[in-house]
C-alpha positions as CSV (number, residue, x, y, z in Angstrom):
1,X,-19.7,12.2,18.8
2,X,-17.9,11.5,16.1
3,X,-16.5,15.0,15.2
4,X,-15.2,15.6,19.0
5,X,-11.7,16.0,19.5
6,X,-11.5,16.9,23.1
7,X,-12.2,19.6,25.4
8,X,-10.6,23.2,25.8
9,X,-8.9,23.8,29.1
10,X,-10.0,27.4,29.5
11,X,-13.6,26.6,28.9
12,X,-16.6,24.1,28.8
13,X,-16.4,24.1,25.5
14,X,-15.4,20.8,23.0
15,X,-13.2,21.1,19.9
16,X,-14.9,19.7,17.4
17,X,-13.8,18.8,13.5
18,X,-15.6,21.1,11.0
19,X,-15.7,21.0,7.1
20,X,-13.2,23.4,7.2
21,X,-10.7,20.5,7.9
22,X,-11.5,19.2,4.6
23,X,-9.9,22.4,2.5
24,X,-7.2,23.2,5.1
25,X,-4.1,22.0,6.3
26,X,-3.2,20.4,9.8
27,X,-0.2,20.3,11.6
28,X,0.6,17.8,14.3
29,X,3.7,17.8,16.0
30,X,4.5,15.4,19.2
31,X,7.0,12.9,20.9
32,X,6.4,9.4,21.2
33,X,3.5,8.6,23.1
34,X,1.8,12.4,23.4
35,X,-1.4,11.4,21.2
36,X,-0.6,12.9,17.4
37,X,-1.1,9.3,15.8
38,X,-4.9,8.9,18.1
39,X,-5.4,12.7,16.6
40,X,-4.3,11.9,13.1
41,X,-6.7,9.0,12.9
42,X,-9.3,11.1,14.6
43,X,-9.2,13.4,11.6
44,X,-9.0,10.5,8.9
45,X,-12.3,9.1,10.5
46,X,-13.8,12.4,9.9
47,X,-12.7,13.2,6.3
48,X,-13.6,9.6,5.2
49,X,-17.2,10.1,7.1
50,X,-17.7,13.4,4.9
51,X,-17.2,11.2,1.7
52,X,-13.6,12.3,0.7
53,X,-10.9,9.0,0.2
54,X,-7.8,9.0,2.3
55,X,-4.4,8.5,1.0
56,X,-1.8,8.2,3.9
57,X,2.0,8.0,3.6
58,X,4.0,6.5,6.6
59,X,7.6,7.1,5.8
60,X,8.2,4.8,8.9
61,X,7.7,1.8,6.3
62,X,5.7,-0.4,8.6
63,X,4.8,-3.6,8.2
64,X,0.9,-4.7,8.1
65,X,1.5,-6.0,11.4
66,X,3.0,-3.1,12.6
67,X,0.2,-0.5,11.9
68,X,-1.8,0.5,14.9
69,X,-5.2,-1.6,15.1
70,X,-7.4,2.0,15.1
71,X,-6.5,2.4,11.2
72,X,-7.6,-1.3,10.3
73,X,-11.1,-1.5,12.1
74,X,-13.0,-0.7,9.6
75,X,-13.7,-1.4,5.4
76,X,-11.8,1.7,5.1
77,X,-8.2,0.7,4.8
78,X,-6.4,-0.6,2.0
79,X,-2.5,-1.5,2.9
80,X,0.1,-1.1,0.2
81,X,3.5,-1.2,0.4
82,X,5.4,1.2,-2.1
83,X,7.7,0.1,-4.7
84,X,9.2,1.2,-8.2
85,X,7.6,-1.9,-10.3
86,X,5.3,-1.3,-12.6
87,X,2.7,-4.0,-10.8
88,X,2.9,-1.9,-7.9
89,X,1.8,1.1,-10.2
90,X,-1.1,-0.5,-11.7
91,X,-2.3,-1.7,-8.5
92,X,-2.4,1.8,-7.0
93,X,-4.2,2.7,-10.4
94,X,-7.0,0.4,-9.3
95,X,-7.1,1.2,-5.8
96,X,-7.6,4.7,-6.7
97,X,-10.0,4.3,-9.4
98,X,-12.1,2.2,-6.9
99,X,-11.6,5.4,-4.3
100,X,-10.0,2.8,-1.4
101,X,-8.7,4.8,1.6
102,X,-5.1,4.0,1.2
103,X,-2.7,3.3,3.9
104,X,0.9,3.3,2.2
105,X,4.1,2.1,4.0
106,X,7.0,4.1,2.2
107,X,11.1,3.8,2.6
108,X,12.1,7.4,2.7
109,X,15.0,6.1,0.4
110,X,12.7,6.0,-2.3
111,X,13.3,9.9,-3.0
112,X,15.9,11.1,-5.0
113,X,19.0,12.8,-3.3
114,X,18.9,15.5,-6.0
115,X,16.2,18.2,-5.7
116,X,16.3,18.4,-9.5
117,X,15.4,14.7,-10.4
118,X,12.1,13.6,-9.7
119,X,11.7,10.0,-8.5
120,X,8.7,7.5,-9.2
121,X,7.7,8.5,-5.4
122,X,7.2,12.3,-6.4
123,X,5.3,11.2,-9.5
124,X,3.5,8.9,-7.5
125,X,2.5,11.8,-4.9
126,X,1.7,14.2,-7.5
127,X,-0.8,11.9,-9.6
128,X,-3.1,14.2,-10.8
129,X,-6.2,11.7,-9.8
130,X,-4.6,11.9,-6.3
131,X,-4.5,15.6,-6.1
132,X,-7.8,16.2,-7.6
133,X,-9.8,13.7,-5.7
134,X,-7.9,12.4,-2.0
135,X,-6.6,13.6,1.0
136,X,-3.4,13.4,2.4
137,X,-1.9,12.4,5.2
138,X,2.1,12.5,5.8
139,X,4.0,10.8,8.7
140,X,7.1,11.3,9.4
141,X,8.0,9.6,13.3
142,X,11.1,8.0,12.9
143,X,14.0,10.4,12.7
144,X,14.0,12.5,9.8
145,X,16.8,11.2,7.5
146,X,17.0,10.1,3.7
147,X,14.7,12.6,2.8
148,X,16.7,14.7,0.0
149,X,20.0,15.8,1.3
150,X,18.1,17.5,4.5
151,X,15.0,16.7,6.0
152,X,14.1,20.7,5.3
153,X,14.2,20.3,1.2
154,X,11.5,17.5,2.1
155,X,9.2,19.2,4.0
156,X,9.4,22.2,1.5
157,X,8.9,19.7,-1.5
158,X,5.7,18.3,0.0
159,X,4.6,22.1,1.0
160,X,5.1,23.3,-2.5
161,X,2.7,20.9,-3.4
162,X,-0.2,21.8,-1.1
163,X,-1.0,24.7,-3.5
164,X,-1.4,22.0,-6.2
165,X,-4.4,20.1,-4.5
166,X,-8.2,20.1,-4.2
167,X,-8.2,19.4,-0.8
168,X,-6.3,19.3,2.7
169,X,-3.2,17.7,3.7
170,X,-2.5,16.7,7.7
171,X,1.5,16.4,8.4
172,X,2.2,14.2,11.4
173,X,6.3,14.2,12.9
174,X,8.2,15.1,15.6
175,X,9.2,18.1,16.7
176,X,11.9,20.1,14.4
177,X,13.0,23.5,13.9
178,X,12.1,23.8,10.4
179,X,8.3,24.1,11.7
180,X,8.8,27.2,13.4
181,X,9.5,28.6,9.7
182,X,7.0,31.3,8.7
183,X,6.4,30.4,5.6
184,X,5.3,27.0,7.0
185,X,2.9,28.3,9.5
186,X,1.3,30.6,6.9
187,X,0.6,27.0,5.2
188,X,-1.4,25.5,8.2
189,X,-4.5,27.0,9.1
190,X,-4.7,24.6,12.0
191,X,-1.7,23.9,13.8
192,X,-1.9,21.3,16.8
193,X,0.9,20.8,18.8
194,X,1.6,17.8,21.4
195,X,4.0,17.4,24.1
196,X,7.6,18.7,22.4
197,X,10.1,18.1,25.8
198,X,13.0,19.1,23.9
199,X,11.5,21.9,21.8
200,X,13.5,24.6,23.2
201,X,13.4,26.5,19.8
202,X,9.7,27.3,20.1
203,X,8.6,30.6,22.1
204,X,6.8,28.9,24.9
205,X,7.5,26.8,27.8
206,X,4.2,25.2,27.6
207,X,5.1,22.7,25.2
208,X,7.7,21.1,27.5
209,X,5.5,20.3,30.0
210,X,2.3,19.0,28.7
211,X,0.8,15.6,29.8
212,X,-0.1,12.9,27.3
213,X,-3.1,13.7,25.4
214,X,-2.8,17.2,26.0
215,X,-1.9,19.7,22.9
216,X,-1.7,23.2,22.1
217,X,-4.3,24.3,19.6
218,X,-3.4,26.8,17.2
219,X,-6.0,27.9,14.9
220,X,-5.6,30.9,12.2
221,X,-8.9,32.7,12.0
222,X,-11.1,33.2,9.4
223,X,-10.3,36.8,7.4
224,X,-10.1,37.9,3.8
225,X,-6.1,37.9,3.7
226,X,-4.2,34.7,5.3
227,X,-1.6,36.6,5.7
228,X,-2.9,39.0,8.7
229,X,-5.1,36.0,9.7
230,X,-4.6,36.2,13.9
231,X,-4.2,33.0,15.7
232,X,-6.1,32.1,18.6
233,X,-4.2,30.1,21.1
234,X,-5.6,27.4,23.7
235,X,-4.9,24.5,25.4
236,X,-7.2,21.1,24.6
237,X,-7.8,17.7,26.4
238,X,-7.7,14.9,23.9
239,X,-11.2,12.8,24.1
240,X,-9.3,9.0,23.8
241,X,-12.7,7.2,24.3
242,X,-13.1,4.6,21.7
243,X,-16.4,4.7,19.9
């Protein structure tokens, strides 16, 4: 089933993707081989099948042959490598006009080291055409170095941008204390957390013992006031079957 992510451990019910994902934000945290890339691709495929183009910023700056095959198996894959040339910007504008599903390899050093100076990469991320028409993915797998002065500055830069977007954003990263920030938690109505064996700053020991492809699933329930929405938590066994 295209929308199925996995099964709740507390019941026989399945966790499925819904249209809510298109407008709200997902955070995927986990260590290497915990299943976060698989989950990100599930969400990406759902967004594409819903008729919304996607742009996937991969800050590990991978060569084409280093990207997982699951992203490249369909026609919805348009690889680009960010640089600051006019030729790149022209190629990007063409891809956006054609509503290509863009997978962009990005070296994080292109971000400015000073928050009051906007780099060309910052301007690309905030392109009006992308903000209005695209669903964003941000993948930070390598050690979070090179983003402004601190990783926290980069995270808040991205999350400040969220309010400018029409569609949601999925952020994929290794664990970091910054994600326990209350402001960040309010920005994510869905929170998927993979195995985090070193996450001693979290308020649960469950994250340090989860087997591969098991996730803590936290969803902020729908109410009028986001601030007071309760969060429901369960453990999900991720469906890894290839379709």
